C-alpha positions as CSV (number, residue, x, y, z in Angstrom):
1,X,-67.7,-57.5,-36.8
2,X,-71.0,-55.9,-36.0
3,X,-73.0,-54.6,-38.8
4,X,-74.3,-51.0,-38.4
5,X,-77.8,-50.1,-39.3
6,X,-79.4,-46.6,-39.4
7,X,-83.2,-46.4,-38.9
8,X,-84.9,-43.2,-40.0
9,X,-88.6,-42.7,-39.1
10,X,-90.7,-39.9,-37.6
11,X,-92.9,-42.3,-35.7
12,X,-91.1,-42.8,-32.3
13,X,-93.0,-46.0,-31.5
14,X,-92.2,-47.6,-34.8
15,X,-88.6,-46.4,-34.5
16,X,-88.3,-48.1,-31.0
17,X,-89.8,-51.3,-32.3
18,X,-87.4,-51.5,-35.3
19,X,-84.4,-50.6,-33.1
20,X,-85.3,-53.4,-30.7
21,X,-85.8,-55.9,-33.4
22,X,-82.4,-55.2,-35.0
23,X,-80.6,-55.0,-31.6
24,X,-82.1,-58.5,-30.8
25,X,-80.6,-59.7,-34.2
26,X,-77.2,-58.4,-33.1
27,X,-76.9,-55.3,-35.3
28,X,-75.5,-52.0,-34.0
29,X,-78.4,-49.6,-34.3
30,X,-78.6,-45.8,-34.7
31,X,-81.9,-44.0,-34.9
32,X,-83.0,-40.7,-36.4
33,X,-86.4,-38.9,-36.4
34,X,-85.9,-37.4,-39.9
35,X,-83.6,-37.2,-42.9
36,X,-81.6,-34.3,-41.6
37,X,-80.6,-36.2,-38.4
38,X,-80.2,-39.4,-40.4
39,X,-77.8,-37.8,-42.9
40,X,-75.7,-36.5,-39.9
41,X,-75.6,-40.0,-38.3
42,X,-74.8,-41.6,-41.6
43,X,-71.7,-39.3,-42.0
44,X,-70.7,-40.0,-38.4
45,X,-71.1,-43.8,-38.3
46,X,-71.0,-45.1,-41.8
47,X,-73.7,-47.8,-41.5
48,X,-73.9,-50.6,-44.1
49,X,-77.7,-50.3,-44.2
50,X,-80.2,-47.5,-43.9
51,X,-83.9,-48.2,-43.4
52,X,-85.8,-45.0,-44.1
53,X,-89.4,-43.9,-44.1
54,X,-90.5,-41.8,-47.1
55,X,-93.0,-39.3,-45.7
56,X,-91.5,-37.3,-42.9
57,X,-91.2,-33.7,-41.7
58,X,-88.0,-31.7,-42.2
59,X,-86.3,-33.9,-44.8
60,X,-88.3,-36.7,-46.3
61,X,-87.0,-40.1,-47.4
62,X,-86.7,-39.6,-51.1
63,X,-84.2,-36.7,-50.7
64,X,-82.4,-38.7,-48.0
65,X,-82.0,-41.7,-50.3
66,X,-80.6,-39.5,-53.1
67,X,-78.1,-38.0,-50.7
68,X,-77.0,-41.3,-49.3
69,X,-76.6,-42.9,-52.7
70,X,-74.2,-40.1,-53.7
71,X,-71.9,-40.8,-50.8
72,X,-68.4,-42.2,-51.5
73,X,-69.4,-45.4,-49.8
74,X,-73.2,-45.6,-50.3
75,X,-75.2,-47.9,-48.0
76,X,-77.8,-50.4,-48.9
77,X,-81.2,-48.8,-48.5
78,X,-84.6,-50.2,-47.6
79,X,-87.4,-47.7,-48.1
80,X,-90.5,-48.1,-46.0
81,X,-93.8,-46.3,-46.3
82,X,-97.4,-46.5,-45.3
83,X,-98.4,-43.7,-47.7
84,X,-98.5,-46.0,-50.7
85,X,-100.3,-43.9,-53.3
86,X,-101.0,-40.3,-52.3
87,X,-102.1,-37.6,-54.7
88,X,-101.4,-39.9,-57.6
89,X,-97.7,-40.5,-56.5
90,X,-96.3,-43.9,-55.7
91,X,-93.6,-43.0,-53.1
92,X,-92.1,-46.5,-52.9
93,X,-91.8,-46.6,-56.7
94,X,-90.0,-43.3,-56.6
95,X,-87.7,-44.7,-53.9
96,X,-86.8,-47.6,-56.1
97,X,-86.1,-45.4,-59.1
98,X,-83.8,-43.1,-57.0
99,X,-81.7,-45.9,-55.5
100,X,-83.5,-47.9,-52.8
101,X,-82.3,-51.5,-52.9
102,X,-85.6,-52.8,-51.5
103,X,-89.0,-51.4,-50.4
104,X,-91.4,-52.5,-47.8
105,X,-95.0,-51.3,-47.4
106,X,-96.2,-50.5,-43.9
107,X,-97.5,-52.2,-41.8
108,X,-95.0,-55.0,-41.7
109,X,-93.8,-57.6,-39.1
110,X,-90.4,-56.7,-37.5
111,X,-89.2,-60.2,-38.4
112,X,-90.0,-59.5,-42.1
113,X,-87.9,-56.3,-42.0
114,X,-85.0,-58.0,-40.3
115,X,-85.1,-60.9,-42.8
116,X,-85.2,-58.4,-45.7
117,X,-82.3,-56.5,-44.2
118,X,-80.2,-59.7,-44.0
119,X,-81.0,-60.5,-47.6
120,X,-80.1,-57.0,-48.8
121,X,-76.8,-57.2,-46.9
122,X,-76.0,-60.6,-48.4
123,X,-76.0,-62.4,-45.2
124,X,-76.8,-65.8,-46.8
125,X,-80.5,-65.6,-46.8
126,X,-82.1,-66.1,-50.2
127,X,-85.7,-65.5,-51.0
128,X,-87.8,-68.5,-50.0
129,X,-91.2,-69.7,-49.0
130,X,-90.3,-68.4,-45.6
131,X,-90.2,-64.9,-47.1
132,X,-93.8,-65.3,-48.2
133,X,-94.9,-66.3,-44.7
134,X,-93.1,-63.2,-43.3
135,X,-94.9,-61.0,-45.8
136,X,-91.7,-60.1,-47.8
137,X,-92.3,-59.1,-51.4
138,X,-91.1,-61.6,-54.0
139,X,-88.5,-60.4,-56.4
140,X,-89.3,-60.3,-60.1
141,X,-86.4,-58.0,-61.1
142,X,-83.9,-55.7,-59.6
143,X,-86.2,-54.4,-56.9
144,X,-89.1,-55.8,-54.8
145,X,-92.5,-54.4,-55.4
146,X,-95.2,-54.0,-52.7
147,X,-97.9,-56.6,-53.0
């Protein structure tokens, strides 16, 4: 059974890189340029995991996470952002509080994102020293924190 992943990001180059990394790892990949398209693809395909950027035009990632987590079969969610702190707001912290299962600060290695996705999906990969080498956040509690 192929695992479906939905990637949502307004940066077309990053979206292409993430899609290629997940395709190489044998995931079925769907891509969206914003939260509106992402929500439509989620309803159409029912992916097990959604990786979403936070700061995007049209519909941003926070609103998208809230909508996805209200679904009858909510997906696992990894929130990604390069914004970090803007105007005194920690976007990744908000994502965690509103339902993101994990967070990852941009820039990141594609191998780190795929490894984190495997861990979130319960595909047998536990946090390890390898995670540190890949730049994955270490878990202290229910959610990872950016380092």
